[in-house]
C-alpha positions, 0 to 999 in steps of 0.5 A: 089504641087509636084515639080520635081527638079532632073530628070534623064532620061535613064542616062548612064555613062562610063569611058574610062580607060587604061583597057578599058571602065568601065560602071558606070551607065546604064539606070537610070530613076528617079525623085526626087521632092522638099522636098524629102529625097531620099537615094541611097543604093547598093553595092560598085561600084554600081554607087550611088556616081557616080550618086550623082557626076553627079547631082553635075557636078562633072561627066558628063553622056555619055548617056541620060538626067539629069537636076537639077531645070530644068537646066543642072547640070553645070548650076545648079552648077553655080546657086548654087542649091546644097551644097555637104557634102563629105564622109570625113569632109574635113575642113582645119586645119588651119581655125577655124570652123567658117572660114571653114563654111564661106569659100564658102561665102568668094568665092562667094563674100558675105559681111562680115556682111552676112557672119558672120550672116549666119555662126552663123545661120547654126552653130545653126542649126547643134547644134554647137554654141560656137564652131566657134573659135575652130579648127578641131582638137579640135572637135570630128569626129561627130562634124567635120561632122556637121561642114562640113554639116553647110558649105554646108548649109551656102549659103542656097542651096535648094538641099543637096547632101550628100555622105556617110557622117556618114560612118566612124562614130561609131554606137552610133555617127551615130544614134545621127547624123541621128536623128539630120539630120532628124531634120535638114530636118524638119526644113529647108524643103531641098531636100536631096540625101544621099548615104549609105551602110547601110540598117537601115540608109537608111530606118530610114531617107528616104521618098524614098529609091533608090536600085541599082545593081552591075556595071553597076549601075541600079535601081532595086527598088524605095521604097516609105516609109509609115513611119511618118516623125517624127521618133524616133529611136525606130521605127527601132523595129517596124513591118513596118520598118522591112518590108521596111528593108526586101524589100531593102535586097531583092532589093539588092539580086535581083540586082545581077541578073544583074551582068556581 
């Protein structure tokens, strides 16, 4: 049965600044169902990160209705409905990898035994077994970002929100982490919202691709992917993949017709 977990109806968000209002989002309508992997793609400043932050109650819409698991985003935050992965790993250099991963568990009051078990489990999920006692500076950028994902998974929220987590990594590392993220998604069956600037990344990872226009951010296309859930990297050379990528590119071009 299809279960909606994130619903946006005519969502708009305007920031008030010293130079006047900035219209970040306008008329956003979207439903994300349980188990979806939805990527948001668009030019810089199109509001894709703002929308992700609104889902996470880090920003507040000024128009429309937004719900997460049937609650307003702030109630969903208090109910620990999601984990959030930022662009930078954001690990504390004075804490070990295990110490970083268990930080939200400490804040939430989990017992020490439960913390240890959850840290062990999520480090295994992201292929960092044996690195718990290392410090962030002892790990590569890609490994640090995997640790950041483990931290977001530690309290086992059903929704994982990811804001360009691989944007600063080189292409070889990014490809590997894309493969690992798909495997992680298959194992955990979580609902994932993923912001990216990369067309190949969006097409490779997603069950649906949301194409957004320049500010104010609007949705210009929602593309349902026909690709199988198990996707080797070489699927990117297939005609089907290239056809989806072409539609995303055309959607990005069409979005500029909205530019003000």
